[in-house]
N, C-alpha and C positions, 0 to 999 in steps of 0.2 A: 438578541440574535441567537439562533439555535446553536447549541454546542457543536463545534466542528470536530470534536473527537471522533464522531461517527462518520465514516466514509462509506457510502452505499455504492456497491459495485453494480454498475448497469450492464450485467452480463446477459443482455437480451439481443435478439437478432439484428436489429437495425435502429437507426436514429429515431424513427417515428415511435417505435416501441419504447425506446429510452425516454423520449420526451413525454410520452403518455404516463410512464411509471413515475417520472419526476413530478409530473403534475398531480398525480394521485397522492404522492408523499407530501407535496406542498412544503410548508415551513417546518416539517418534522425532520428535515435533513438539509444541510447547507453545503455539503461536500460530496462529490460524486467521482467514482473511478470509471474510466473508460479504457478497455483493454484491447488486445489484439483481435479478439473475436468480433469486435464491433468495427474494426478498421475499414473493412470493405463495405460496411453497411452505413457509412456516413458518420463514423465516429468523430472525426475532427470537426465536421460541421455541427454536430450535436454539442461538442465541447464548447465551441464558440458561441452557440446560441444560449446554452445554459449559463455561461459566464457573462456574456454581454447583455443579454435580455432578461435574465432571471437572477443575476447577482450571485450565482453559485461558484464555489471553488471547485477546481478540476484537477484530478490526479490522472495523468495519462500513463497507463501501465504498459509500456512497450517492451521492457526488458531487453534493451538494445545490446547486441553483442556482435562485434566485427573488428576489423583492423582499425587502428586509431584514426586514420584519415576519414574513413567512412563514418565512424561514430561521431566524430567532430562535425562533419557536414550534416548528418542527420539531425543532431541536436541543434545546430545553428538554424536549420530550417524550422524545427518545431518550436524553438524559442520565440519566434515571431508571433505565435498565437497567444503569448502572455499567459501560459498555463501556470499552475501552482507547483505541482510535483511531476517529475518524470523519472521512470525507473530505467536503470541500466544494470547489466551484470556487474557483480562486485569485484571483478578482476581489476587490480590497480591501474593498469594501462588504459582500460576502458573508462574508468572513473575520471582519470586525468583528461582524456580526450573529450569526455562529455562536459566537464567543467570548462574546458577551453571553448567548446562550441556554445555553451550557455552564455559566455561573456558576462556582460554587466546586467543581464536580465535577472529578475528575482525568481526565476523558476528553480526550485530545489531539485538537485540531483540525488536520488535515492538509490543506494546500491543493494541489489538482491544478494542475499547470502546463500541460503539453501532453500529451495521451494518447500512450502509447507505440505505439499502432497507427497513428499519423499520420505522414506525411512532408510535405515542402514542397508537393507537388502537392495533397495534401489540404487544407492550409492555404490554398492559392491558391483552391481551389474554394469554400472557406468565407469568402472575402473577408478573411482574416486578413492583416495588413500584411506587406509584404516584410521579409526578413531571415533570417539563418541561424537554424535551429531552436534550436541551443544558446544563442545570444544571447537569443532570445525567452524560452526557458525560464528562463535566469538572471535576466532582467529581471522576469518574472512572479513568480519565487521571491522576489526581493528585495522586491518590493512587497507580496506576501502576508505575508512575515515582518515587515515594518514595520507591517502592519495587525494583527499579533498572533498569526499562525499559530504553532502549536507545532512545525510542521515542514512539509515539502513532499513531494509525489509527483512524481518525475521519472524519466526512463529512466536506466539505468546509464551511458549515454554522456554524460549531462550531470552526473552526480553530482559529479565532481571540480570542475567549474566552479561548481556550486552550493555545494559545501563550502567553496570559497575565498572566498565572499562574507562580508563583515563581519557581515551580518545573520544568517548561518547559524551563528554561534558558539553552541554549546550547544543548537542546534535539531536536530530529527530529519530524516533523509532516508530515504525509503522508496522502493525501486525495484521496480516491476513490469517486465515485459518481460525477465525473467531466465530463461535456458535453460541447463541443463547441456550440456556439449559433446556434439554429435551429436543433440541433441533437435530435433524439428520446431519451426519458428518459428510456425506457425499464422498468426494475424492480426497478430502483432507485427512491427514493422519496425526499431525501435531497441533492440537487445538486447545482452546480454553474459552471460558465465557468472557463477554466484554468487560465486566468488572474486574475479573482476575487479570486480564491483559493489561488494563490501565494500572492496576495496583502493582503489577510487576515492573512497570516503568515505561510502558508504551505511551506515545503521545496521541496516536490515532489508531483506531481499529477499523478494519475493512470487513463489512458484512454484505454478502450478496444474496445467495439463494434463500436464506431464511426470510429476507425481506421481499424479494420479487416473486417468490413462490407462494407467499402468504395470500390468503383470501382478502386481507385488508393490510396492504403494505404500509399505509400511514400509521395504523394502530401498532404494527410491529416495530416500526421505526421509533415511535414515541415510547414504547416499552423499553427499547434498548437505550434511548436517551435517559429515561428514568433510572435505569440500572447504572449508567455511566455517572449519574449525579448522586448516586447512593454512597453511604459511608464505605461500602465494600470496595469501591473503586478508588479509595484514597491511597495515594502513594506517599511514603514517609519523606521523600526528598522534594516534594512539591511545595 
């Protein structure tokens, strides 16, 4: 089976485009992320089809954030789709509500720490307290994991620091902001290559634009898979 460390982000306009891209990639990827941008374009239907009819794993990237009761109800509704990962904001009360909503389902609740598109200037403009981003990410990760999160979302640059947390033992680290060498950064600011992200302690890397903007998405996905299987991606604690 294809290595599921690679999660391909289906950041395309609608379900038909997503299904076409997944068909082009074929067995070069077994795990797909569907986010908010696809929600009104049939994202949930696509998730169900990829999982039920094509045997793919699905990461639903909703980044839920609301009062506890609303988060719990939303997660309870999404849990019926038997998806693999679901993101919520890493605030402890949000994580606790999401875990309550997930119930006995095997859907992993992943807590977002600080978006990989943000830097210190962005946090300042949002009135987020002073401090080094990596320190803030590690602190948010620790609190989310203590609240019951099954894992966290952080940039590759913070993966090693998060992996070293006592609270991260046996938990998942998923890193967006991953770019193969030479790829355009787009709106990402805290990035690393796929091999470096895994070597730093990530369990999965999320790659979107470098795959779906490629002239040959399957070839690009296979190249990333080869990099993830290389000695450069080895992590000493694995």
